[in-house]
N, C-alpha and C positions, 0 to 999 in steps of 0.2 A: 879163263879167271878164278881166283881164288879167292874168298872172302876169311878176312883173319877172324879166327878163336875169340871171343868177348872174356869177360873174368871168370865168366859161370859156364859159357856155353861154345859147342862147339858145331862148327855149319860145314856141310860137305855137298854138291851138287847130288841128286838122286838121279837113278837112271832104272832101264827098265826090271833090272834085277829087283826092284825096291817095291814091289805090289806087295808084297806081305806086310811091310811097314804102313803102305795106303789104308789098306782093307783093313787092319789093325786100329788106327786112327778113326775110321768112320764106322766104328761100331757102336760110339756111342751117341743114344739119340738127342742128348744135349749137345755134344758138338756137331752133329746134322743139323740142328734146331732152325738156323737160320740160312743152310744150305739149301735144303729141301723139304724142310717142315718137319723133319727128325728124323727120314728114314734112313735104314742103315744101308750102307753098299754092300753089294754081292761080290765074291771072289770074281764072276763071270764079266760083273761091270769094270771092275779092276781091269782084268786082263784086257777087255775088249772097246771100251771105252776110256777110260783115266788112262792107263799107260801109252795108248795111240796119242790121245791128247797131247800129253807129255813128251811125246817123240817130238811130236809136231812143232811145238814152240820150243823145244831148249836147243839152244845155242851154249855150248859151254863157254867159248871165247868171248862173247857178250855179256856172261853171265844169267842168262835167260835159262828159265825151270823152277824145278823146286828144290830149295837146299833145306836139307834135312837139318833140323835141330835136334842136339843131343847135349844132355848137363854133362860138362867136363866131369865133374867130381865122381858121378855112379856111371857114365857111359848110359843112361838112359835115356831113348829117343822117347821125344815132348810132341813133335808137330815138325811143321816145316813153314816156310816162305815161300809165296809164288813169287816170279819177276817173269814178266812176259808183254809183248807190246802191247799196249790200251788197244780194244776193238780188232784181238789177233782173229777171232772166229767171225767175224761180222762178213757176211757176204761179200761186201764193198770195202776189202782192205785198203788203208791206207798205204801210199807208197813209202811215205815216212814212218820210221818206227821210232822216233827220240821220246815220245811220251810212252813210259812203262809203268804198266799196271802191277802195283804190289799189290799181296793178298797171305794171308795167314790161316794156319788153322792147328790148334795147337789140343791136347788131352784135356781133359779136366780137372785132373789132378796137378795140372801146370799151371791152373789159371790163378791170376790175382798175385804173384809173384814177380811180375815183369819180364818174362820171359820173353813175352811177344814182342814188346815194344825193343827191348833190347836184342833180339833177334834181327827185328826189324831195321834197327839203326845201323848195326854191322855192314846189311847188305844194302842199303841205302850209300853208308861212306863206302862202301866197295866199289859199286856202281859208280859213285861221282869221280873216285881216282880214275877210273877205267874210260870215262871223257863222252861217253855218244849219246847221253841221254840230256835232254832241255827239260823234262818234267815228269816228276812223279803222282802216279794216281792212285784210285784204290776208292772202291765202291761197298756198299753194305747195305743190306736192311736199316730201313731208318731206327728200328727197336734194338738193334745189335749194339747197345751201348760199348760192349768191350771191346770189338773193331773200331769202333767209331773214336771210343778214348787213345786206342793206338795210333789213329792218324792224325789226332791232333798233337799229338806227343811227339810228333816224327815233325810236324810243323805243317799240317796240312791244312788248309782252309776248305769249307763247305763250298761247292760250286752250283750243285743243281741237284732236283729230284728228278729220276728221268725211267725210263724203261730199259733196262740192261737185255738186250737181245742175244741168245745164246743159243745154239741147236739143241742145248739139252734142257731149253725151257726158258721164257722170259720172265723178267722178275724189276718190281718196282723196288729200286735202291735210290740212295744219296751217294752223291760222287764228290770227293773231296781231292784235293791237289795241292802241290807247289811246285815252286822251280827248282831246277837244281840251282 
């Protein structure tokens, strides 16, 4: 599956060779504030935790994985958009994967320019054309106004407050979603 470039952004599927990009993005405590309280990621964690997780849910035919986002004009890497089945890392995995989780992480110097919404919309549009999803969902800490803003601009609405269970740590979050 391919996601079309936008007027300002290029998107491509990240792979196991992109660990340096993941590491680079996670070195800003402000970027990591709503992920883990601001703790930066070590190269060892990228290699031993994040790349294996990425490999577990990547499916290039279905568009699942991390979509690397770069600025067309400069080629600058600014972040990524995540696509994976909702609750992928739950112990009791569902047998149907039509509800896709969307997520994003962007460098601080790209914040406030609409890049997150633009990239996420491009990914959603590509996934809609692909036709296997029936719902898109996203989650964030309730204080993460930037992510919630992207969710609402995509057309998502609030579903619930709940505990997100993940092997890397449970977190109280708000859930938003929309039908395809």
